[in-house]
C-alpha positions, 0 to 999 in steps of 0.5 A, spaced: 550 459 484 553 466 484 550 467 477 543 465 480 544 469 485 545 475 481 539 474 477 535 473 483 537 479 486 536 484 480 529 482 479 524 487 479 520 484 485 526 484 489 529 491 487 522 494 488 521 490 495 528 493 497 525 500 495 519 499 499 523 497 505 527 503 505 521 508 504 517 504 510 523 505 515 523 513 513 516 513 514 516 509 520 521 515 523 516 520 520 511 517 524 514 516 530 516 524 530 509 525 529 506 521 534 512 523 539 512 531 537 506 533 535 500 528 537 502 526 544 504 533 547 497 536 546 494 529 548 498 530 554 496 537 556 489 535 555 489 529 560 493 534 565 500 535 563 501 528 563 507 525 559 505 519 556 513 517 554 514 517 562 509 513 564 511 507 567 510 502 573 516 500 577 516 492 578 521 492 584 516 497 588 520 503 589 519 510 586 523 513 581 521 521 578 522 518 571 523 512 567 530 514 565 532 514 572 528 507 573 532 504 567 539 507 570 538 504 577 536 498 573 529 497 575 525 493 571 519 497 568 513 496 565 512 502 560 505 502 558 506 510 556 511 508 551 506 502 549 501 507 548 506 511 543 507 505 539 500 503 538 498 510 536 503 510 531 501 503 529 494 506 528 497 512 524 501 507 519 495 502 518 491 508 516 496 510 511 497 504 508 489 503 508 488 509 504 494 507 499 491 500 498 484 503 497 487 508 492 491 502 488 484 498 488 480 504 486 485 504 480 485 497 479 477 497 478 478 503 473 483 499 469 478 493 469 472 497 468 475 500 461 472 496 456 477 494 451 476 496 443 473 490 439 478 487 434 478 488 427 475 482 425 469 484 430 468 490 427 468 486 420 463 481 423 459 487 425 459 491 419 456 484 415 451 483 420 448 490 420 448 489 412 445 483 412 439 485 417 438 491 413 437 487 407 443 490 402 445 486 397 452 483 398 457 486 394 458 483 386 464 479 386 468 477 380 466 470 377 471 465 377 470 460 371 468 453 373 473 448 374 475 443 369 472 446 363 
């Protein structure tokens, strides 16, 4: 059973998947930073200085100055600002994946469109056909004596 697991774990598809997951996790960190540190501050400024990551509704009816204070007090909250940040991050990742898949499909179509060169047999048959159409006499072949003489 250990041998089977080793064969499975070392197959190319499993290794490729592992690399993809690791790169995807790193990409997710970059996208989160892009959303939190680059996109949301100007968006907050454009909306009058609103900090989306600090937008929430306290379900216990009390007012808190920040989400951190509400969490520290143990208040149940609906964090719609964080949700907005996560939706934007998702849209960025989805768009990036769309562009990668679009590029892969373009390359795959390019490969499929490239005609395969004809085999040697096909080339030879075309030469014979062309010679017959032109009316060239066939090449002289050595005569073999008839059998049984």
